[in-house]
N, C-alpha and C positions, 0 to 999 in steps of 0.2 A: 504494500500500500504506500501511496505517496501523499504527503501533505504539502499544500502550497499556502503561504501566508503573504498577503499583500500589505503594503504600507505606503504612506505618502500622499494619499488623496486629501482633498479639502476644497476650500473656496478660494478662488483667485480671480483677479480682474482680467478682462480681455487684454491681450498683449503680454500677459505675465507668463511665468514658467512654473512647472512643477516637476520634481524628480520622484518617481515612484520606485518601488522595489518589490521583488517577489522572491521569497526564499523557499526552496524546495527541500524536503527531507523525506527519508524513508528508503524504500528499495527502488533506486533510480538506475535505469539502464544508461550506460555511458553515452551512447549515441542517441541523443534525444533532441527534440525541438521545443523551445520555450516560446510561448506566444502571448500577446496582449490583445484582448478583445474588449469591445465595449457594447453596451446596450442602453440606448436612450429610452426615455419614457414612451411606451407604446410601439417600440421598434424591435426589430430582431437583433440578435447578437452578431456583430460583425468583427472580422479580423482587423486589427489596427496595424500590428507589426509582429514579426516573428524572427527568431534567430536560432540557427542550428548550433549544435555543440562545436562545430567547426568554425563558427563565426559568420556564416552566410546569413544575410538579412533580407527581409521582404517587407515592404511598406504598402499600406493602402494609399491610393492616389491622393486622398483627402488630407493626408498628413505628411506626404513627402516634402522634404525641405524644412519641416517644422519639428518633427519628432525624430529622435534617434533611439536605438536600443543597443544595449551591450550586455555582456554577461561575464560572470566569474565562475568558471567551471569548478574550480577548487572549492568554492562556497556554494555551488548549485544555486546561484542567485542571479537574477536578471534585473537590469536597471533601465527602465524606459525614461527618457528625458523628453519632456514636452515643452516646447517653446512657442512663442507667438500664439498663445491659446485664444480660441474664439468661442463665443457662446454656444455654437453648434457642437463643440467638443464636450459639452456637458453630458455626462452619462455615468453609469456604473461600469468601472473597468475591472475586467477579470483576467487573472493569470491562468495560463494553460500550459501543461507539459504533456507531450505525447511521443510515442515511438511505436514502431512496428517490430514485433518479434514473434512472427507466426500468428499474431493477434494484435489488434489495434488497442494499445494502452492509452488511455486519455483521462487526464486529471484536471480538476478546476479548483481555483481558490474561491474564497467566499465573496470576493468583490470589494471594491473601494469606490466611494462616490467622489467624482470630480465635478465641481460646479464652477462654471466660468460666467462671471457677471459682466454685463455690458456697460 
């Protein structure tokens, strides 16, 4: 079993920045993907960014140039950095870790609220 704990959410003004973190613990497969998803009120949960254990990153078009994601494999921790925040970035942000090993292992954190005021 894997546990994911997010931190760093909160209230910020438009144009501001937030640095989140997601720490994973438990039985973690070395080659995994850590991702950051968000779900706005009444909307589906969408991928924001993800990073492989090898450091390859993918970003949603809506956050390219504003958000970056990094990770520390020794600590099993991911660090999303969100800059130039907009009101439309307001959502609950969820950490995800997944890998394929004959079966799709998929784990979620509890979520952290990010609110961007205009």
